[in-house]
C-alpha positions in Angstrom: -0.2 -25.6 -13.6 2.3 -23.0 -14.9 0.9 -20.1 -17.0 2.6 -17.7 -19.3 3.9 -14.5 -17.7 1.6 -12.3 -19.9 -1.5 -14.3 -18.8 -0.5 -14.1 -15.1 0.0 -10.3 -15.3 -3.2 -9.8 -17.2 -5.2 -11.7 -14.7 -3.6 -9.9 -11.8 -4.3 -6.5 -13.4 -7.9 -7.4 -14.1 -8.4 -8.7 -10.5 -7.0 -5.5 -9.0 -9.0 -3.3 -11.4 -12.2 -5.0 -10.3 -11.2 -4.7 -6.7 -10.5 -1.0 -7.1 -13.8 0.0 -8.9 -16.0 -2.3 -6.8 -14.9 -0.6 -3.6 -15.5 2.9 -4.8 -19.3 2.9 -4.0 -18.4 1.5 -0.5 -15.9 4.3 0.0 -18.6 6.8 -0.8 -20.9 5.2 1.8 -18.0 5.2 4.3 -18.0 1.5 4.9 -15.3 0.1 7.2 -12.3 -1.2 5.4 -13.3 0.1 2.0 -10.6 2.7 1.7 -7.9 0.3 2.8 -8.9 -2.3 0.1 -9.2 0.4 -2.6 -5.8 1.8 -1.6 -4.2 -1.7 -1.7 -5.5 -2.3 -5.2 -4.2 1.1 -6.3 -0.8 0.3 -4.9 -0.7 -3.0 -6.6 -1.6 -1.5 -10.0 1.0 1.2 -9.5 3.6 -1.4 -8.8 3.0 -3.3 -12.0 3.2 -0.1 -14.1 6.1 1.2 -12.1 8.1 -1.8 -13.5 6.5 -2.0 -16.9 7.1 1.7 -17.6 10.8 1.5 -16.8 12.9 2.5 -19.8 14.4 -0.9 -20.1 11.0 -2.7 -19.9 8.7 -2.5 -22.9 5.4 -0.9 -21.9 2.0 -2.4 -22.8 0.2 -0.2 -25.3 -3.4 0.9 -24.8 -5.3 -1.1 -27.4 -8.6 -2.0 -25.7 -11.8 -0.1 -25.7 -13.6 0.1 -22.3 -17.3 -0.4 -21.9 -19.1 2.7 -23.0 -16.2 4.1 -25.0 -16.8 4.5 -28.7 -14.5 2.4 -30.9 -11.4 4.3 -32.0 -11.5 6.6 -28.9 -9.7 4.4 -26.3 -8.4 6.8 -23.6 -4.7 7.6 -23.7 -2.2 6.9 -20.9 -1.9 10.0 -18.8 1.2 12.1 -19.6 3.0 11.1 -16.4 2.3 7.4 -16.9 0.0 5.0 -15.2 2.4 4.5 -12.2 2.4 8.3 -11.5 -1.4 8.4 -11.6 -1.8 5.5 -9.2 0.8 7.1 -6.9 -1.4 10.2 -6.9 -4.6 8.1 -6.2 -2.9 6.2 -3.4 -1.9 9.4 -1.7 -5.5 10.6 -1.7 -6.7 7.3 -0.3 -3.8 7.1 2.2 -4.8 10.3 4.0 -8.1 8.8 5.0 -6.8 5.2 5.5 -4.2 6.3 8.1 -6.8 8.1 10.1 -9.2 5.2 9.8 -6.5 2.8 11.1 -5.8 5.2 14.0 -9.5 5.3 14.9 -9.6 1.5 14.8 -6.7 1.3 17.2 -8.2 3.9 19.6 -11.6 2.1 19.6 -9.9 -1.4 20.1 -7.8 -0.3 23.0 -9.7 -1.3 26.2 -8.4 1.5 28.5 -9.8 4.1 25.9 -13.4 2.9 26.3 -16.0 5.4 27.2 -15.2 9.1 27.7 -11.5 8.8 26.6 -12.4 7.2 23.3 -15.2 9.8 22.6 -12.9 12.7 23.3 -10.0 11.3 21.2 -12.2 10.2 18.3 -13.8 13.7 18.2 -10.3 15.2 17.9 -9.5 12.7 15.1 -12.6 13.6 13.2 -11.4 17.1 12.9 -8.7 15.8 10.5 -10.7 12.9 9.1 -13.8 14.9 8.0 -11.9 17.3 5.7 -9.7 14.4 4.4 -12.8 12.4 3.5 -14.5 15.3 1.8 -11.3 15.9 -0.3 -11.3 12.2 -1.2 -14.9 12.3 -2.4 -14.1 15.3 -4.5 -11.2 13.4 -6.1 -13.5 10.4 -6.9 -16.0 12.8 -8.5 -13.2 14.6 -10.5 -12.1 14.2 -14.1 -8.6 13.0 -13.2 -9.9 9.9 -11.4 -12.4 9.2 -14.1 -9.7 9.4 -16.8 -7.5 7.1 -14.9 -10.3 4.4 -14.5 -11.0 4.7 -18.3 -7.3 4.2 -19.1 -7.2 1.3 -16.7 -10.1 -0.4 -18.3 -8.5 -0.1 -21.7 -5.2 -1.5 -20.4 -6.7 -4.3 -18.3 -8.8 -5.5 -21.2 -5.9 -5.5 -23.7 -3.4 -8.3 -24.0 -0.2 -7.9 -22.1 2.9 -8.2 -24.3 4.9 -11.3 -23.4 8.2 -9.4 -23.5 7.0 -6.8 -20.9 5.5 -9.4 -18.7 8.6 -11.7 -18.8 10.7 -8.7 -17.7 8.8 -8.4 -14.5 10.3 -11.6 -13.1 13.8 -10.4 -13.9 13.1 -7.1 -12.4 12.0 -8.7 -9.2 15.3 -10.7 -8.9 17.4 -7.6 -9.7 15.6 -5.5 -7.0 15.9 -8.0 -4.2 19.5 -7.2 -3.0 18.7 -3.5 -2.5 15.7 -4.4 -0.3 17.9 -6.7 1.9 20.7 -4.1 2.2 18.4 -1.1 2.9 16.4 -3.2 5.5 19.7 -4.0 7.4 20.8 -0.3 7.3 17.5 1.0 8.6 17.1 -1.6 11.4 20.6 -0.8 12.7 19.9 2.9 13.2 20.1 4.0 16.9 17.6 6.8 17.0 14.1 5.2 17.4 12.3 7.9 15.6 14.7 8.0 12.7 14.7 4.3 12.6 10.9 4.2 12.4 11.0 6.6 9.4 13.6 4.6 7.6 11.8 1.4 8.2 8.8 3.0 6.6 11.0 3.9 3.6 12.1 0.3 3.3 8.5 -0.9 3.3 7.6 1.7 0.6 10.6 0.4 -1.5 9.6 -3.2 -0.9 6.0 -2.7 -2.1 6.7 -2.6 -5.8 9.0 -5.6 -5.5 6.4 -7.6 -3.6 3.5 -6.6 -5.9 5.5 -7.2 -9.1 6.6 -10.6 -7.9 3.0 -11.5 -7.1 1.8 -10.4 -10.5 4.0 -13.0 -12.2 4.0 -15.6 -9.4 1.9 -18.1 -11.3 4.4 -18.1 -14.2 7.4 -18.7 -11.9 6.2 -20.7 -9.0 9.5 -22.4 -8.2 11.5 -19.2 -8.4 9.2 -16.8 -6.5 7.2 -18.8 -3.9 9.8 -18.7 -1.1 10.9 -15.1 -1.7 7.4 -13.8 -1.9 6.5 -15.6 1.4 9.4 -14.0 3.2 9.0 -10.5 1.6 5.3 -10.6 2.4 6.1 -11.3 6.0 8.4 -8.3 6.1 5.8 -6.1 4.4 3.2 -7.1 7.0 5.5 -6.7 10.0 6.6 -3.2 8.8 2.9 -2.3 8.2 2.2 -3.2 11.8 5.1 -1.0 12.9 4.0 1.9 10.7 0.4 1.7 12.0 1.6 1.8 15.6 3.9 4.7 14.9 1.3 6.7 13.1 -1.2 6.2 15.8 1.3 7.2 18.5 2.4 10.3 16.6 -1.1 11.3 15.9 -2.4 11.2 19.5 0.7 12.1 21.5 0.4 15.8 20.7 -3.1 15.8 22.2 -1.9 14.9 25.7 -1.5 18.5 26.9 -4.9 19.4 25.6 -6.7 16.4 27.0 -8.8 16.8 30.2 -6.8 15.9 33.3 -7.7 12.5 34.8 -9.4 9.7 33.0 -9.0 11.0 29.5 -5.3 12.1 29.8 -4.3 8.9 31.6 -5.9 6.7 29.0 -4.4 8.7 26.2 -0.9 8.4 27.7 -1.4 4.6 28.2 -2.4 4.4 24.5 0.8 6.1 23.4 2.9 3.8 25.6 1.0 0.7 24.2 1.6 1.7 20.6 5.3 2.4 21.4 5.6 -1.1 22.9 3.8 -2.6 19.9 6.3 -1.1 17.5 9.2 -2.3 19.7 7.7 -5.8 19.6 7.8 -5.7 15.8 11.4 -4.5 15.8 12.3 -7.5 18.0 11.3 -9.7 15.1 13.3 -7.9 12.5 16.6 -9.8 12.9 14.9 -13.1 12.1 13.2 -11.5 9.0 16.5 -10.1 7.8 18.2 -13.5 8.2 15.4 -15.1 6.1 15.7 -12.4 3.4 19.5 -12.5 3.2 19.4 -16.3 2.9 17.5 -16.1 -0.4 18.9 -15.1 -3.8 16.0 -15.1 -6.3 17.1 -16.1 -9.8 20.5 -17.5 -8.7 
């Protein structure tokens, strides 16, 4: 059953707000996967406000009062806007998330079992330990607490129909640029430059995908197909990025690794991740064809 755009966006924001705050205690306890889920929620919330706060899209005012906040003292939107604050939070979470993903790939790669994994994970912890301490300091700090309070106020307030309706139009208008930038990046000859540009395409596609998902229930016929294809692209480029980050993280350690078992396993891991990224790139032509065949809103 179709719902109004405002109701769809409101439910989406509330769901991601709940996902964000429910994972915070798990992040503090260093539970596997908690940082990834919290970062994804932060990214989705950023995407909605990235669009809503555009000059041509009316922004939703803060009119709600979060639990524990006295009436008449609802927190103000941060000066840089909600999108900027969630960009900042995502960057803090991202530093730990990328290291966690690399640790997972090291532990899951069979040739790294035993001494090679122990040696490599110890090296990784040299970066992860400080990154995690910095993240916990952020979660304890006033900027994060102010952001959560502002989020509570926004999530509990009605979303103006005009602003919500504009999200579907924004999704359709942003689509051609994603298709064009994807084709340009995939055609680059230098593999390292290509990897960086494909990552930029994924970053640009995220707000388009998340914005479309936020209003999908209001426009099922218009957005179902495009969201499916764009989601497949996002996931594929995520696999590519994770492999690239893992390879670039561990490759500089080859010269310092003990000769023999550890160095051989580490070299094999870098080759494996390079091959995994190449396998993703082999699927890109099909994905581009599927994207180019769609013209949302036309």
